[in-house]
N, C-alpha and C positions, 0 to 999 in steps of 0.2 A: 644657764643656771650655775650657781656656785655650790660646791660641795659643802656639806655640813662640817666636814673635817678639815677646816682650813687653819686651825690654830692648835695650841697645846691644850685647850680646854676640854674637859670631859662633857660629852653631849647628853642632854636629857630630852628625849622625845616622848611627849605625852600622848596617850591614846584616847581618841574620841570614839567611844563605843556607841555606834548608832543604834537606836531602838529598832524593833522589827519594821522592815520596810514593806511597801506595797508588794503583794504576792506571797509574803511569808506568813506562816500560820498565826504569828502573834501580832500582826499589824493591827493598830488601834483604829485606823480610819482617818488619821490626821497627819499628813506629811508636814504640814505647817508646824505642828508641835514638835515633831522629830527634828526638824531643822533648827527650831528655836533652842532646843536642848543642846544640839551639837554646837551651835554658836556660843552658847553660854559656857560649855565645857572648854572649848578652844580659847575663849577669852580668859577663863580662869587660869589655864596653863600659861598664857601670855603674861598675865598679871603676876604670876608666881615666879616668872623668870625662866620657864622652859625655853629650849632652843628651837623646837619644831613640834609639829603634831602629826600623828598618824590618824587617818580616818578609816574606820573599818565597819563592815556590816555585821557586827557582832551579834545583833539580835535576830539574825535570819536563820536560826536553827530550825530544823536540821539543814546542814550545808550540802551542797552538791560537790562532787569531786571534779566536775568538768566546768564548762562555761556557765556563768550565772545568766539569769533571764534578763531580757532587755529592760524590764521595769526596774530591776535592781540597779542597773547601770544608770538609768535615768534619774532615779531617786538619789543615788550617791552623787551624781553630777550636780543636782540641785543643792544638796547639802554641802558639797565641796566648794561650789561657787559662793555660797553664803558665808562659809568659813573664810574663804580667801578674801572676801570683801571686808570681813570683820576684824581680822588680825593681820599683823605684818610678818608673822613667823612663816618660815617655809612649811609647806604641807606635803604629805604623802598619802598613799592609799594602800590598803591591804584588802583585797577582795577575796573573801573566804568562800570556799576553802583554798582555792589555788588558781584563781583566774588572773594570771599575770597580764594578759592582753587587755582585759578590762581595766586593770589598774593603770596600765600605761596610757590607755585612751583617756582615762580620767585625768591623768597628769596633763595631757595635751589640752583637754577642755577646761581645766580648772587651774592652770598654771602650777601644777604640782612639781615637786623636785625629786621625789624618790618613791619607790614601791617596796613592799615586802612580799617575798615569794616563799611560801611554806615549803614547797618541794621544787627546787630548781634543777637539781641533778639527782640521778638515782631513782629509787622507788621506795615508797613507804606504805606499810599497812596501817590504815587509819579507820576511824569509825565510819567513814564514807566508802570503805573498801580500799582497793589498791590505787594509789596515786603515783603516777610517773612524772618525773621532771621533764621539761621541754625547753631546755636552755636554747637549743637551736632556733626555734621559732620566736622565743621571747626576745633574744638579742636582735634578730632581724626585724621584728616588729618595732622594737625600741628605736632602731636606726631610722625607720620610716616615719614614725609618728611622734616620738618624744625623745630625741637623741640626747637631751641633757639630763634625763631622769636617771638617778642612780638605782641600782638593784641591790637591795639588802636581802640576803638569802639565808634561810634557816639551815642549820646542820643538825640532822636527826631531830626534826621538829617535834614539838609537844603534841600530845594526843595522838601519838603514832610510834611505830617501831620500824626499824629498817628491814627491808626484805633481804635476806641472806646475811652472810657474815661480812658486813661492810663496816669497818672500824670507823670511829669518830674522826680519827686523824686522816684516813683515806678520803672520807666524805668531805671533810673541810678542804683538803688539798685539791680534790677534783672540782669542787664547787668554785674555787678561785681560778685554778689553772686551766680547766677545761670548760667551766661554765661562765667564766669571766665576771663573776659577782664583784661588786664594788665594796661590799662589806659582808661579814658573816654574823649570824645571830645564834646564840646558844641560849636555850631555855630549859625549864624544868619539865616535868612529865605532863603538866596541864596548866591552864590559865591560872595565874596567881601563885603557882608553885615555884619555889626557888630552884635555880639551877645548882647542880653539884659543882662546887668550886673546883674539884679535880677535873671535871669536864672542861671547864673554862680554861684551866691551865693546859690541858692537852691540846685544845684548839689553838691556843696562843703559841705553843711550841711548834705545832704543825705549820702554822702560817704566821710567822713572826712579823711580817711586814704588812699584813692585811688588817684593815680596821675591823674591830670586834665589838659587838653589841650584846648586852644581856636582854633577853626577850620575855622574861616572866619572873615574877616573884621578888622583884627588887623593892626594897623598903629602906627606911632610915637606918634600921639596925644592921643591915648587911651590905649596904652600898659601898662602904669603904673597902671591904674585903674584895668585892668584885672589881672595883676600879684599880686595883693593883695590877690587873691583867687586861682589862677591857678599856675601850675608848669611849664608851657611852652606854646608856641604858634606855630601854623602851618600857615605860611604866604607865599603868592605868589603875589597877585595883587599889593599890596602897595609897593613891592620891585622891581617892573618892572620900566624901564625908564619912567619918567613922571607919574608913577602910573597907567599906562595903561596895562591891562592884556596881550594884544597881543605883547607887546614889550619885548625885552630881559631883563634879570635881571640886575639891576644896583648895583654894589658892594658897591658904596658909600651909597646908601640907606640902604643896609644891615649893613654896619659899624655903621651908625647912630642909627639903631634900636637896635643893639647889645649893643652899648654904653648906650642907655636909659635903656635897660633891666638890665645891671649891676648896674645902679644907683638905681634900684628898690630893690636891696638886703638889 
């Protein structure tokens, strides 16, 4: 597998927010329709010029802090394989809330290139309770099942607060040096919430050689400011029709964001 970060271009990773999957409270009863919507969103990102897509079980609220159920992995595999067949873009997985092993298994099954891990190192207080990172087992499982998959790890992830007095800089440094993450992600306090530009600058200074992504709240109006410090963005909400998260992806919005990102070079 080839890294997304192979040139000087700024990377746009579009998020495919899967509708509630089998076993979750909001499941509609039709996996076929869920997969159809996922393929449509991934295709819209590709038409708009995105460089890759993340597939995540966003509709499966409430999330578990531990391993997800087998039916979740099965459904995400079906969706992932369908997306893989429909687009040429690299694909990755984020299995919420923090199932890195499932994400790596999906990479192995669906030819995925990367995963997102919300808590890779340290411990965070979240709406699911206390979540502890497990870099030790994640790295060993990657070597066994998906050695080419890159790990993009959040630093002080959204919808959470760090346990104890663990600075943003220390968390970033440990996640790279001790957790061996391939890239870091900085986000705002919640889904669709912009990150504090000062936080982005702090992580950039702490890890100047590490690839850095924005993980929430990126839009046409602020992407230029972020890309002065970051190597790419993970975007979902602002690229949906009318900027509403529950709507389908609007390829025209993707085109506009890609154009703005090119102007940032």
